[in-house]
MIDOSE-1310 file (N, C-alpha, C; in nm, 2 decimals, decimal comma, always signed):
residues 302
msep	+3,63/-1,10/+1,63/+3,54/-1,07/+1,52/+3,40/-1,14/+1,54; +3,29/-1,06/+1,54/+3,16/-1,12/+1,56/+3,12/-1,21/+1,44; +3,03/-1,30/+1,48/+2,97/-1,39/+1,37/+2,88/-1,31/+1,28; +2,87/-1,34/+1,16/+2,78/-1,27/+1,07/+2,63/-1,30/+1,11
mrha	+2,55/-1,20/+1,08/+2,40/-1,22/+1,11/+2,35/-1,33/+1,02; +2,26/-1,41/+1,08/+2,20/-1,52/+1,00/+2,05/-1,48/+0,96; +2,03/-1,48/+0,83/+1,90/-1,44/+0,78/+1,84/-1,56/+0,70; +1,71/-1,57/+0,71/+1,63/-1,66/+0,62/+1,53/-1,58/+0,54
ilga	+1,51/-1,61/+0,42/+1,41/-1,54/+0,33/+1,30/-1,64/+0,30; +1,18/-1,61/+0,35/+1,06/-1,70/+0,31/+0,99/-1,62/+0,20; +1,00/-1,67/+0,08/+0,94/-1,60/-0,03/+1,05/-1,54/-0,12; +1,12/-1,62/-0,20/+1,23/-1,57/-0,28/+1,20/-1,51/-0,41
ggvg	+1,09/-1,43/-0,41/+1,05/-1,35/-0,53/+1,13/-1,23/-0,54; +1,07/-1,12/-0,60/+1,14/-1,00/-0,63/+1,18/-0,93/-0,50; +1,09/-0,92/-0,40/+1,13/-0,85/-0,28/+1,22/-0,93/-0,19; +1,19/-1,06/-0,17/+1,27/-1,14/-0,09/+1,41/-1,16/-0,15
glig	+1,41/-1,18/-0,28/+1,54/-1,20/-0,35/+1,63/-1,08/-0,34; +1,57/-0,96/-0,35/+1,64/-0,83/-0,34/+1,70/-0,82/-0,20; +1,62/-0,84/-0,10/+1,67/-0,83/+0,04/+1,78/-0,94/+0,06; +1,76/-1,06/+0,02/+1,85/-1,17/+0,04/+1,98/-1,14/-0,03
acla	+1,98/-1,10/-0,15/+2,10/-1,07/-0,23/+2,18/-0,96/-0,16; +2,11/-0,85/-0,12/+2,18/-0,74/-0,06/+2,24/-0,77/+0,07; +2,17/-0,85/+0,16/+2,22/-0,89/+0,28/+2,35/-0,98/+0,27; +2,34/-1,08/+0,17/+2,45/-1,17/+0,15/+2,57/-1,09/+0,09
hsga	+2,54/-0,99/+0,01/+2,65/-0,90/-0,05/+2,72/-0,83/+0,06; +2,65/-0,80/+0,17/+2,71/-0,72/+0,28/+2,78/-0,82/+0,38; +2,78/-0,95/+0,36/+2,86/-1,04/+0,44/+2,77/-1,12/+0,53; +2,64/-1,11/+0,53/+2,56/-1,19/+0,62/+2,54/-1,33/+0,56
svtl	+2,49/-1,42/+0,65/+2,46/-1,56/+0,61/+2,31/-1,56/+0,57; +2,28/-1,60/+0,45/+2,14/-1,60/+0,40/+2,10/-1,74/+0,35; +1,98/-1,78/+0,39/+1,92/-1,90/+0,34/+1,78/-1,87/+0,28; +1,77/-1,91/+0,15/+1,64/-1,90/+0,08/+1,55/-2,02/+0,12
vvrr	+1,43/-1,99/+0,17/+1,34/-2,10/+0,20/+1,24/-2,12/+0,09; +1,24/-2,23/+0,02/+1,16/-2,25/-0,10/+1,08/-2,38/-0,09; +0,98/-2,40/-0,17/+0,90/-2,52/-0,17/+0,98/-2,64/-0,21; +0,95/-2,75/-0,15/+1,02/-2,88/-0,18/+1,03/-2,90/-0,33
etla	+0,91/-2,88/-0,40/+0,91/-2,92/-0,54/+0,99/-2,82/-0,63; +1,03/-2,71/-0,58/+1,12/-2,62/-0,65/+1,26/-2,62/-0,61; +1,29/-2,70/-0,50/+1,42/-2,70/-0,44/+1,54/-2,72/-0,54; +1,52/-2,81/-0,63/+1,62/-2,85/-0,73/+1,64/-2,74/-0,83
qypk	+1,55/-2,65/-0,85/+1,56/-2,54/-0,95/+1,65/-2,43/-0,91; +1,68/-2,42/-0,78/+1,75/-2,30/-0,73/+1,90/-2,33/-0,73; +1,98/-2,25/-0,80/+2,13/-2,26/-0,77/+2,16/-2,20/-0,64; +2,27/-2,24/-0,58/+2,30/-2,18/-0,45/+2,37/-2,05/-0,46
klrl	+2,30/-1,97/-0,55/+2,35/-1,83/-0,57/+2,23/-1,74/-0,60; +2,25/-1,61/-0,57/+2,15/-1,52/-0,61/+2,21/-1,42/-0,71; +2,15/-1,40/-0,82/+2,20/-1,30/-0,92/+2,11/-1,18/-0,92; +2,17/-1,06/-0,89/+2,09/-0,94/-0,88/+2,13/-0,84/-0,99
estf	+2,04/-0,80/-1,07/+2,06/-0,68/-1,16/+1,98/-0,57/-1,10; +2,05/-0,46/-1,05/+1,99/-0,36/-0,97/+2,03/-0,22/-1,01; +1,95/-0,12/-0,99/+1,99/+0,01/-1,00/+2,10/+0,05/-0,90; +2,12/-0,04/-0,80/+2,23/-0,02/-0,71/+2,36/-0,09/-0,75
gnfe	+2,35/-0,17/-0,86/+2,47/-0,24/-0,90/+2,43/-0,39/-0,93; +2,51/-0,46/-1,01/+2,49/-0,60/-1,04/+2,59/-0,68/-0,97; +2,54/-0,79/-0,91/+2,63/-0,89/-0,85/+2,57/-1,02/-0,83; +2,65/-1,12/-0,80/+2,61/-1,26/-0,77/+2,66/-1,30/-0,63
vdva	+2,58/-1,36/-0,55/+2,62/-1,39/-0,41/+2,59/-1,54/-0,38; +2,66/-1,60/-0,29/+2,63/-1,73/-0,25/+2,53/-1,73/-0,14; +2,43/-1,82/-0,15/+2,33/-1,84/-0,05/+2,30/-1,99/-0,03; +2,24/-2,02/+0,09/+2,20/-2,16/+0,11/+2,05/-2,17/+0,07
iaee	+2,01/-2,29/+0,03/+1,87/-2,32/-0,01/+1,82/-2,43/+0,08; +1,69/-2,41/+0,13/+1,63/-2,50/+0,22/+1,48/-2,50/+0,20; +1,42/-2,61/+0,25/+1,27/-2,62/+0,24/+1,21/-2,59/+0,37; +1,29/-2,58/+0,48/+1,24/-2,54/+0,61/+1,33/-2,42/+0,66
vppv	+1,27/-2,34/+0,75/+1,34/-2,23/+0,81/+1,44/-2,28/+0,91; +1,57/-2,25/+0,89/+1,67/-2,30/+0,99/+1,68/-2,20/+1,11; +1,75/-2,23/+1,21/+1,77/-2,14/+1,32/+1,84/-2,01/+1,26; +1,78/-1,89/+1,28/+1,83/-1,77/+1,23/+1,81/-1,65/+1,33
dalw	+1,88/-1,54/+1,30/+1,85/-1,42/+1,38/+1,73/-1,35/+1,33; +1,71/-1,35/+1,20/+1,59/-1,28/+1,14/+1,54/-1,36/+1,02; +1,40/-1,38/+1,03/+1,33/-1,44/+0,92/+1,25/-1,33/+0,85; +1,29/-1,31/+0,72/+1,22/-1,21/+0,64/+1,11/-1,28/+0,56
iavk	+0,98/-1,24/+0,58/+0,87/-1,30/+0,51/+0,83/-1,21/+0,40; +0,84/-1,26/+0,27/+0,82/-1,17/+0,15/+0,73/-1,25/+0,05; +0,64/-1,33/+0,10/+0,55/-1,40/+0,01/+0,43/-1,30/-0,01; +0,35/-1,34/-0,11/+0,22/-1,26/-0,14/+0,13/-1,29/-0,02
atql	+0,05/-1,19/+0,01/-0,05/-1,21/+0,12/-0,14/-1,33/+0,10; -0,17/-1,36/-0,02/-0,26/-1,47/-0,05/-0,19/-1,61/-0,02; -0,06/-1,60/-0,01/+0,02/-1,73/+0,01/+0,08/-1,74/+0,15; +0,04/-1,65/+0,24/+0,11/-1,65/+0,37/+0,09/-1,77/+0,45
epal	-0,04/-1,81/+0,47/-0,06/-1,92/+0,56/+0,00/-2,05/+0,52; -0,01/-2,09/+0,39/+0,06/-2,22/+0,35/+0,21/-2,20/+0,36; +0,26/-2,08/+0,33/+0,41/-2,07/+0,34/+0,46/-2,08/+0,48; +0,38/-2,05/+0,58/+0,43/-2,06/+0,72/+0,45/-2,21/+0,76
aalk	+0,40/-2,30/+0,68/+0,43/-2,44/+0,72/+0,58/-2,47/+0,72; +0,66/-2,39/+0,65/+0,80/-2,41/+0,65/+0,87/-2,36/+0,78; +0,79/-2,30/+0,87/+0,85/-2,25/+0,99/+0,81/-2,36/+1,10; +0,89/-2,46/+1,11/+0,86/-2,57/+1,19/+0,90/-2,54/+1,34
npda	+1,00/-2,46/+1,36/+1,05/-2,43/+1,49/+1,07/-2,28/+1,52; +0,96/-2,21/+1,54/+0,96/-2,07/+1,56/+1,05/-2,02/+1,67; +1,07/-2,11/+1,77/+1,16/-2,07/+1,88/+1,30/-2,05/+1,84; +1,34/-2,11/+1,73/+1,48/-2,10/+1,68/+1,50/-1,97/+1,59
vrgi	+1,40/-1,89/+1,59/+1,40/-1,76/+1,51/+1,39/-1,65/+1,61; +1,49/-1,56/+1,61/+1,49/-1,45/+1,71/+1,39/-1,34/+1,67; +1,38/-1,31/+1,54/+1,29/-1,20/+1,49/+1,22/-1,24/+1,36; +1,09/-1,21/+1,35/+1,02/-1,23/+1,22/+0,99/-1,10/+1,16
vpll	+1,03/-1,07/+1,04/+1,02/-0,94/+0,98/+0,93/-0,96/+0,85; +0,80/-0,93/+0,87/+0,71/-0,94/+0,75/+0,72/-0,82/+0,66; +0,73/-0,84/+0,53/+0,73/-0,74/+0,43/+0,61/-0,74/+0,34; +0,50/-0,80/+0,38/+0,38/-0,82/+0,30/+0,31/-0,69/+0,28
ngid	+0,24/-0,69/+0,17/+0,15/-0,58/+0,15/+0,03/-0,59/+0,24; -0,02/-0,47/+0,29/-0,14/-0,47/+0,37/-0,10/-0,45/+0,52; -0,20/-0,49/+0,61/-0,18/-0,46/+0,75/-0,22/-0,59/+0,83; -0,32/-0,66/+0,79/-0,38/-0,76/+0,87/-0,28/-0,88/+0,91
hval	-0,18/-0,90/+0,83/-0,09/-1,01/+0,85/-0,01/-0,99/+0,98; +0,01/-0,87/+1,03/+0,08/-0,84/+1,15/+0,01/-0,91/+1,27; -0,12/-0,89/+1,28/-0,20/-0,95/+1,39/-0,20/-1,10/+1,38; -0,20/-1,16/+1,26/-0,20/-1,30/+1,24/-0,07/-1,36/+1,29
lrak	+0,04/-1,30/+1,25/+0,17/-1,35/+1,29/+0,19/-1,34/+1,44; +0,15/-1,23/+1,50/+0,16/-1,21/+1,65/+0,08/-1,32/+1,72; -0,04/-1,35/+1,67/-0,12/-1,45/+1,73/-0,06/-1,59/+1,73; +0,02/-1,62/+1,62/+0,08/-1,75/+1,60/+0,21/-1,76/+1,68
ygsg	+0,29/-1,65/+1,68/+0,43/-1,66/+1,72/+0,47/-1,56/+1,84; +0,37/-1,48/+1,89/+0,40/-1,39/+2,00/+0,44/-1,25/+1,95; +0,39/-1,15/+2,02/+0,41/-1,02/+1,98/+0,56/-0,98/+1,99; +0,63/-1,04/+2,08/+0,77/-1,00/+2,10/+0,86/-1,04/+1,99
rvip	+0,82/-1,14/+1,91/+0,91/-1,19/+1,80/+0,88/-1,12/+1,67; +0,77/-1,06/+1,65/+0,73/-1,00/+1,52/+0,77/-0,85/+1,51; +0,85/-0,82/+1,41/+0,90/-0,68/+1,38/+0,83/-0,63/+1,26; +0,72/-0,55/+1,27/+0,66/-0,50/+1,15/+0,75/-0,42/+1,06
atia	+0,74/-0,43/+0,93/+0,82/-0,35/+0,84/+0,75/-0,34/+0,71; +0,79/-0,24/+0,63/+0,73/-0,22/+0,50/+0,84/-0,19/+0,40; +0,82/-0,22/+0,27/+0,91/-0,19/+0,17/+0,84/-0,13/+0,05; +0,90/-0,03/-0,02/+0,84/+0,03/-0,14/+0,95/+0,02/-0,24
vete	+0,92/-0,06/-0,35/+1,02/-0,09/-0,45/+0,95/-0,15/-0,57; +1,01/-0,15/-0,69/+0,97/-0,23/-0,80/+1,08/-0,33/-0,83; +1,05/-0,45/-0,81/+1,15/-0,56/-0,84/+1,08/-0,69/-0,87; +1,14/-0,77/-0,94/+1,07/-0,90/-0,98/+1,18/-1,01/-1,00
rvgp	+1,13/-1,13/-0,97/+1,21/-1,25/-1,00/+1,18/-1,29/-1,14; +1,28/-1,30/-1,23/+1,26/-1,34/-1,37/+1,30/-1,49/-1,39; +1,36/-1,55/-1,28/+1,39/-1,69/-1,29/+1,44/-1,73/-1,15; +1,45/-1,86/-1,12/+1,50/-1,90/-0,99/+1,64/-1,84/-0,96
ghii	+1,64/-1,76/-0,85/+1,77/-1,70/-0,81/+1,81/-1,59/-0,90; +1,73/-1,53/-0,98/+1,76/-1,42/-1,07/+1,66/-1,31/-1,05; +1,71/-1,20/-0,99/+1,62/-1,09/-0,95/+1,66/-0,96/-1,03; +1,56/-0,89/-1,08/+1,58/-0,76/-1,14/+1,51/-0,65/-1,06
hrsp	+1,59/-0,56/-1,01/+1,54/-0,44/-0,93/+1,53/-0,33/-1,03; +1,41/-0,28/-1,06/+1,39/-0,18/-1,17/+1,38/-0,04/-1,12; +1,33/-0,02/-1,00/+1,31/+0,12/-0,96/+1,44/+0,18/-0,91; +1,45/+0,31/-0,92/+1,58/+0,38/-0,87/+1,58/+0,39/-0,72
farl	+1,49/+0,33/-0,65/+1,48/+0,34/-0,51/+1,44/+0,21/-0,45; +1,47/+0,19/-0,32/+1,41/+0,08/-0,24/+1,40/+0,14/-0,10; +1,28/+0,16/-0,05/+1,26/+0,23/+0,08/+1,21/+0,12/+0,18; +1,29/+0,10/+0,28/+1,26/+0,00/+0,39/+1,23/+0,08/+0,52
nvss	+1,12/+0,06/+0,57/+1,08/+0,12/+0,70/+1,06/+0,00/+0,80; +1,11/+0,01/+0,92/+1,11/-0,10/+1,02/+1,06/-0,04/+1,15; +0,98/-0,12/+1,22/+0,94/-0,08/+1,35/+1,06/-0,06/+1,44; +1,06/+0,04/+1,53/+1,17/+0,07/+1,62/+1,19/-0,05/+1,72
vgrg	+1,09/-0,14/+1,73/+1,12/-0,25/+1,82/+1,23/-0,34/+1,77; +1,26/-0,33/+1,64/+1,36/-0,41/+1,58/+1,50/-0,35/+1,57; +1,51/-0,23/+1,63/+1,64/-0,16/+1,62/+1,76/-0,24/+1,67; +1,74/-0,31/+1,79/+1,85/-0,38/+1,85/+1,89/-0,50/+1,77
llgs	+1,80/-0,57/+1,71/+1,83/-0,69/+1,63/+1,88/-0,66/+1,49; +1,81/-0,56/+1,43/+1,83/-0,53/+1,29/+1,92/-0,41/+1,26; +1,96/-0,34/+1,36/+2,04/-0,21/+1,34/+2,15/-0,23/+1,24; +2,24/-0,33/+1,26/+2,35/-0,34/+1,18/+2,31/-0,39/+1,03
sveq	+2,21/-0,47/+1,02/+2,17/-0,51/+0,89/+2,11/-0,39/+0,81; +2,03/-0,31/+0,88/+1,98/-0,19/+0,81/+2,09/-0,09/+0,77; +2,19/-0,08/+0,85/+2,31/+0,00/+0,81/+2,37/-0,05/+0,68; +2,38/-0,18/+0,67/+2,45/-0,24/+0,55/+2,36/-0,22/+0,43
lqki	+2,23/-0,23/+0,45/+2,14/-0,20/+0,33/+2,14/-0,06/+0,29; +2,16/+0,03/+0,39/+2,17/+0,17/+0,35/+2,30/+0,20/+0,27; +2,41/+0,13/+0,30/+2,53/+0,15/+0,23/+2,52/+0,10/+0,09; +2,43/+0,00/+0,06/+2,41/-0,05/-0,07/+2,33/+0,05/-0,16
gfac	+2,23/+0,12/-0,09/+2,15/+0,22/-0,16/+2,01/+0,23/-0,11; +1,97/+0,14/-0,02/+1,83/+0,15/+0,04/+1,82/+0,28/+0,12; +1,70/+0,33/+0,12/+1,66/+0,44/+0,21/+1,59/+0,37/+0,32; +1,64/+0,38/+0,44/+1,59/+0,30/+0,56/+1,56/+0,39/+0,67
efvd	+1,45/+0,36/+0,75/+1,42/+0,43/+0,87/+1,35/+0,34/+0,97; +1,39/+0,36/+1,10/+1,31/+0,30/+1,20/+1,20/+0,39/+1,25; +1,08/+0,34/+1,26/+0,96/+0,42/+1,29/+0,90/+0,37/+1,42; +0,88/+0,47/+1,51/+0,83/+0,44/+1,64/+0,68/+0,41/+1,64
dept	+0,60/+0,48/+1,56/+0,46/+0,47/+1,56/+0,41/+0,36/+1,46; +0,36/+0,25/+1,51/+0,32/+0,14/+1,42/+0,20/+0,17/+1,33; +0,10/+0,24/+1,37/-0,01/+0,27/+1,27/+0,05/+0,36/+1,16; +0,14/+0,45/+1,19/+0,20/+0,54/+1,09/+0,29/+0,46/+1,00
lmwg	+0,36/+0,36/+1,05/+0,45/+0,27/+0,97/+0,36/+0,20/+0,87; +0,26/+0,13/+0,92/+0,18/+0,04/+0,83/+0,09/+0,12/+0,74; +0,02/+0,21/+0,79/-0,07/+0,29/+0,70/+0,00/+0,38/+0,61; +0,12/+0,43/+0,65/+0,20/+0,51/+0,57/+0,23/+0,45/+0,43
klvf	+0,25/+0,32/+0,43/+0,27/+0,26/+0,30/+0,14/+0,23/+0,23; +0,04/+0,19/+0,30/-0,09/+0,15/+0,24/-0,16/+0,27/+0,17; -0,15/+0,39/+0,23/-0,22/+0,50/+0,16/-0,15/+0,54/+0,03; -0,03/+0,50/+0,01/+0,04/+0,52/-0,11/+0,02/+0,40/-0,21
lapf	+0,03/+0,28/-0,15/+0,03/+0,16/-0,23/-0,11/+0,13/-0,29; -0,22/+0,14/-0,21/-0,35/+0,11/-0,25/-0,40/+0,19/-0,37; -0,39/+0,32/-0,37/-0,43/+0,40/-0,48/-0,35/+0,37/-0,61; -0,22/+0,35/-0,59/-0,13/+0,32/-0,70/-0,16/+0,18/-0,76
altt	-0,18/+0,08/-0,67/-0,21/-0,05/-0,72/-0,35/-0,06/-0,79; -0,45/+0,00/-0,72/-0,58/-0,01/-0,77/-0,60/+0,06/-0,90; -0,54/+0,18/-0,91/-0,56/+0,26/-1,03/-0,48/+0,20/-1,15; -0,36/+0,17/-1,13/-0,28/+0,11/-1,24/-0,35/-0,02/-1,29
taad	-0,40/-0,10/-1,20/-0,46/-0,23/-1,23/-0,60/-0,21/-1,30; -0,68/-0,12/-1,25/-0,81/-0,09/-1,31/-0,80/-0,04/-1,45; -0,70/+0,05/-1,47/-0,68/+0,11/-1,60/-0,58/+0,03/-1,69; -0,50/-0,06/-1,63/-0,40/-0,13/-1,70/-0,30/-0,02/-1,77
ktvg	-0,26/+0,07/-1,69/-0,17/+0,18/-1,74/-0,05/+0,19/-1,64; +0,06/+0,25/-1,69/+0,17/+0,28/-1,60/+0,13/+0,40/-1,52; +0,21/+0,43/-1,42/+0,18/+0,55/-1,34/+0,19/+0,68/-1,42; +0,28/+0,68/-1,51/+0,29/+0,80/-1,60/+0,17/+0,82/-1,68
eils	+0,11/+0,71/-1,73/-0,01/+0,72/-1,81/-0,13/+0,76/-1,73; -0,13/+0,71/-1,60/-0,24/+0,75/-1,51/-0,23/+0,90/-1,49; -0,11/+0,95/-1,46/-0,09/+1,09/-1,42/-0,12/+1,19/-1,54; -0,11/+1,14/-1,66/-0,13/+1,22/-1,78/-0,28/+1,21/-1,83
dpqw	-0,36/+1,12/-1,77/-0,50/+1,11/-1,80/-0,58/+1,17/-1,70; -0,65/+1,29/-1,73/-0,73/+1,36/-1,62/-0,83/+1,28/-1,55; -0,90/+1,19/-1,61/-1,00/+1,11/-1,55/-0,94/+1,01/-1,45; -0,84/+0,93/-1,49/-0,78/+0,84/-1,41/-0,70/+0,91/-1,29
rslg	-0,63/+1,02/-1,33/-0,56/+1,09/-1,22/-0,66/+1,14/-1,11; -0,77/+1,19/-1,15/-0,87/+1,24/-1,05/-0,92/+1,13/-0,97; -0,94/+1,01/-1,02/-0,99/+0,90/-0,95/-0,88/+0,85/-0,85; -0,76/+0,84/-0,90/-0,65/+0,80/-0,81/-0,63/+0,90/-0,70
eacv	-0,64/+1,03/-0,72/-0,62/+1,13/-0,62/-0,73/+1,12/-0,51; -0,85/+1,09/-0,56/-0,96/+1,08/-0,47/-0,94/+0,95/-0,38; -0,88/+0,85/-0,44/-0,85/+0,73/-0,36/-0,75/+0,76/-0,25; -0,65/+0,84/-0,29/-0,55/+0,87/-0,19/-0,61/+0,95/-0,07
reac	-0,70/+1,04/-0,10/-0,76/+1,12/+0,01/-0,85/+1,03/+0,10; -0,92/+0,94/+0,03/-1,00/+0,84/+0,11/-0,92/+0,75/+0,20; -0,81/+0,70/+0,14/-0,72/+0,61/+0,22/-0,66/+0,69/+0,34; -0,62/+0,81/+0,32/-0,57/+0,89/+0,42/-0,67/+0,92/+0,53
avav	-0,79/+0,95/+0,49/-0,90/+0,97/+0,59/-0,92/+0,85/+0,68; -0,92/+0,73/+0,63/-0,93/+0,61/+0,71/-0,81/+0,59/+0,79; -0,69/+0,62/+0,74/-0,56/+0,60/+0,81/-0,56/+0,69/+0,94; -0,60/+0,82/+0,92/-0,61/+0,91/+1,03/-0,71/+0,86/+1,14
aega	-0,82/+0,81/+1,09/-0,92/+0,76/+1,19/-0,86/+0,64/+1,26; -0,77/+0,56/+1,20/-0,71/+0,45/+1,26/-0,59/+0,49/+1,35; -0,56/+0,62/+1,36/-0,45/+0,66/+1,45/-0,32/+0,69/+1,38; -0,31/+0,68/+1,25/-0,19/+0,71/+1,17/-0,17/+0,86/+1,15
kvdp	-0,04/+0,90/+1,13/-0,01/+1,03/+1,10/+0,03/+1,03/+0,95; -0,06/+1,07/+0,86/-0,04/+1,07/+0,72/-0,09/+1,20/+0,66; -0,03/+1,25/+0,55/-0,07/+1,37/+0,49/-0,10/+1,34/+0,34; -0,22/+1,36/+0,30/-0,25/+1,33/+0,16/-0,17/+1,41/+0,06
ekvl	-0,14/+1,53/+0,09/-0,06/+1,61/+0,00/+0,08/+1,56/-0,02; +0,14/+1,51/+0,08/+0,27/+1,44/+0,07/+0,26/+1,31/-0,01; +0,16/+1,24/+0,01/+0,14/+1,12/-0,07/+0,12/+1,15/-0,22; +0,04/+1,25/-0,25/+0,02/+1,29/-0,39/+0,15/+1,34/-0,45
sgva	+0,23/+1,41/-0,37/+0,36/+1,46/-0,42/+0,45/+1,34/-0,45; +0,45/+1,24/-0,36/+0,53/+1,12/-0,38/+0,49/+1,04/-0,51; +0,36/+1,03/-0,53/+0,31/+0,96/-0,65/+0,36/+1,04/-0,78; +0,35/+1,17/-0,77/+0,39/+1,25/-0,89/+0,53/+1,24/-0,92
gmpg	+0,61/+1,21/-0,82/+0,76/+1,19/-0,84/+0,80/+1,05/-0,88; +0,71/+0,96/-0,89/+0,75/+0,82/-0,93/+0,79/+0,81/-1,07; +0,88/+0,72/-1,10/+0,92/+0,70/-1,24/+0,79/+0,66/-1,33; +0,77/+0,73/-1,44/+0,65/+0,71/-1,52/+0,63/+0,57/-1,57
tmrs	+0,73/+0,49/-1,58/+0,72/+0,36/-1,64/+0,68/+0,25/-1,53; +0,66/+0,29/-1,40/+0,63/+0,20/-1,30/+0,49/+0,13/-1,32; +0,49/+0,00/-1,29/+0,36/-0,07/-1,29/+0,35/-0,14/-1,15; +0,24/-0,16/-1,11/+0,22/-0,22/-0,98/+0,22/-0,38/-0,99
smqk	+0,26/-0,44/-0,88/+0,26/-0,59/-0,87/+0,12/-0,64/-0,89; +0,02/-0,57/-0,84/-0,12/-0,62/-0,86/-0,15/-0,62/-1,01; -0,11/-0,51/-1,08/-0,13/-0,50/-1,22/-0,07/-0,62/-1,30; +0,05/-0,65/-1,26/+0,13/-0,76/-1,32/+0,06/-0,90/-1,29
dvaq	+0,01/-0,91/-1,17/-0,06/-1,04/-1,13/-0,19/-1,06/-1,22; -0,27/-0,95/-1,23/-0,39/-0,96/-1,31/-0,35/-0,99/-1,46; -0,25/-0,93/-1,51/-0,21/-0,95/-1,65/-0,16/-1,10/-1,67; -0,11/-1,16/-1,56/-0,06/-1,30/-1,57/-0,17/-1,40/-1,52
hktp	-0,29/-1,35/-1,50/-0,40/-1,43/-1,46/-0,38/-1,50/-1,32; -0,31/-1,42/-1,23/-0,28/-1,46/-1,10/-0,38/-1,39/-1,01; -0,41/-1,45/-0,89/-0,50/-1,39/-0,80/-0,43/-1,26/-0,73; -0,49/-1,15/-0,75/-0,43/-1,03/-0,70/-0,45/-1,01/-0,55
elda	-0,36/-0,94/-0,48/-0,37/-0,92/-0,33/-0,48/-0,81/-0,30; -0,60/-0,82/-0,35/-0,69/-0,72/-0,34/-0,75/-0,70/-0,20; -0,77/-0,81/-0,13/-0,82/-0,80/+0,00/-0,72/-0,74/+0,10; -0,59/-0,78/+0,08/-0,48/-0,73/+0,16/-0,46/-0,58/+0,14
iagp	-0,48/-0,54/+0,02/-0,44/-0,40/-0,01/-0,56/-0,30/+0,01; -0,68/-0,34/-0,04/-0,80/-0,26/-0,04/-0,88/-0,29/+0,09; -0,88/-0,41/+0,13/-0,96/-0,45/+0,24/-0,95/-0,36/+0,37; -0,83/-0,33/+0,42/-0,82/-0,25/+0,54/-0,89/-0,11/+0,52
ilrg	-0,88/-0,06/+0,40/-0,94/+0,07/+0,38/-1,10/+0,06/+0,38; -1,15/-0,04/+0,31/-1,29/-0,06/+0,30/-1,35/-0,09/+0,44; -1,28/-0,18/+0,51/-1,33/-0,22/+0,64/-1,32/-0,11/+0,74; -1,21/-0,03/+0,73/-1,19/+0,08/+0,82/-1,29/+0,19/+0,79
argh	-1,32/+0,21/+0,67/-1,42/+0,31/+0,63/-1,55/+0,28/+0,68; -1,59/+0,15/+0,67/-1,72/+0,11/+0,73/-1,72/+0,13/+0,88; -1,61/+0,09/+0,95/-1,61/+0,10/+1,09/-1,62/+0,25/+1,14; -1,56/+0,34/+1,07/-1,55/+0,48/+1,11/-1,66/+0,57/+1,04
gidv	-1,74/+0,51/+0,96/-1,85/+0,58/+0,89/-1,79/+0,68/+0,79; -1,69/+0,64/+0,72/-1,63/+0,73/+0,62/-1,67/+0,67/+0,48; -1,71/+0,76/+0,39/-1,75/+0,72/+0,25/-1,63/+0,72/+0,17; -1,61/+0,61/+0,09/-1,49/+0,59/+0,01/-1,54/+0,55/-0,14
patr	-1,61/+0,63/-0,21/-1,67/+0,59/-0,34/-1,56/+0,56/-0,44; -1,45/+0,64/-0,44/-1,35/+0,61/-0,54/-1,28/+0,48/-0,52; -1,25/+0,45/-0,40/-1,19/+0,32/-0,36/-1,28/+0,20/-0,41; -1,41/+0,21/-0,37/-1,51/+0,11/-0,41/-1,51/+0,09/-0,56
klva	-1,51/+0,20/-0,63/-1,52/+0,20/-0,78/-1,40/+0,13/-0,84; -1,28/+0,16/-0,78/-1,16/+0,10/-0,83/-1,15/-0,05/-0,80; -1,20/-0,09/-0,68/-1,20/-0,23/-0,64/-1,29/-0,31/-0,74; -1,41/-0,25/-0,77/-1,50/-0,32/-0,86/-1,44/-0,33/-1,00
aver	-1,36/-0,23/-1,04/-1,30/-0,24/-1,18/-1,19/-0,34/-1,18; -1,11/-0,35/-1,07/-1,01/-0,46/-1,06/-1,08/-0,60/-1,07; -1,18/-0,61/-0,99/-1,25/-0,74/-0,99/-1,30/-0,78/-1,13; -1,35/-0,68/-1,20/-1,40/-0,71/-1,34/-1,28/-0,75/-1,43
ragf	-1,17/-0,68/-1,42/-1,05/-0,72/-1,50/-1,00/-0,85/-1,46; -1,00/-0,89/-1,33/-0,95/-1,02/-1,29/-1,05/-1,13/-1,33; -1,17/-1,10/-1,36/-1,26/-1,20/-1,41/-1,34/-1,26/-1,30; -1,33/-1,23/-1,18/-1,40/-1,29/-1,07/-1,39/-1,20/-0,95
vvsr	-1,48/-1,22/-0,85/-1,48/-1,14/-0,73/-1,37/-1,20/-0,64; -1,27/-1,12/-0,60/-1,16/-1,17/-0,52/-1,16/-1,11/-0,38; -1,26/-1,02/-0,35/-1,26/-0,95/-0,22/-1,40/-0,93/-0,18; -1,43/-0,96/-0,05/-1,56/-0,93/+0,01/-1,53/-0,86/+0,14
pa	-1,47/-0,74/+0,14/-1,42/-0,68/+0,26/-1,53/-0,62/+0,35; -1,64/-0,58/+0,29/-1,74/-0,51/+0,37/-1,83/-0,60/+0,45
C-alpha cells in the first residue's frame, strides 16, 4: 500500500482550509502552516461546513513548511511575500501550487523557486474561515483548474477532490488557465465591490449590469491579446448562472476595512491594456470606485 500524499497549506483561510479539509478527508496527510503568534489558536482539526457535506478531520499545525509532496499557497496576494518566510527549505517541497487571485504571482514564485517546481492553478469558489480551523463553503460549486505540468504529481489528489464534489480540470495552455479565471473574477469583484451589491443585485440593476458586462468584454480583449483563449459570451453566461446571493472576497475585504487585492485582480488588465493599446474605460471606472470605497488609493497599475 502506497504512502498517503503529504500536503501543506500556506494560508489556512477559506480557500486553503477548504482544500486542506477535503484532502485530509480523502486520506492525505495535511499540515496547516500558520503564523507563530496564532499557532496556539488552532486545534489540530479542521471543521468544514460545506455544500459537499459537513465533516471534521485531523491535521497537523506548524509555523514552517515541512517536507511535503505539494505546498498549496492560498494567502491573499497582498500577503504573499511575508508568508513565504515560512518556506525555509524549498528543496524539501516537490511541487508548489499557488491558488492566489491574479497572474503576477506565478512569475514571482518561479523566480524564487524555479519554474519546474511551480504548478499554476486557479480556484473559483465562495468560502470563508469563520474561526481558526472552522471553514464554511457557501457556493454550490468549487472549480479547480490546474496546469497540466502538475498531472503526474497531483493526479490522484485531483481525483479525490472530484469524488468529494469539486469540478477539476488539467489545462494545457497556461495563458488560458490564468486569464480564464481573471476575466470572470475581475468584473465580478470590481462590480460587486464598487456597488456593494450581491451578484443578483448587480444583474437586476441595468446600470451596474451594463458596466459589469463592459468590464468582461474589456478583460477578454486584453486576455486574447495576451494569448489566452477566452470567449466573453461564455463568461457572461457563467456570471448569469451564479447564485444571486454571492459576494466577492474583495467586497468583503473592503467592508471589513482590509486592503483589497485590487492590484492583483485589476492590475494585469490595466497594464495589459496599456501595453496592447486597448481602451478599458469600464475597468478604470470600477477601479476608481473601489478605491473611493476603500478610502485610499490601493493600486497604481498604469
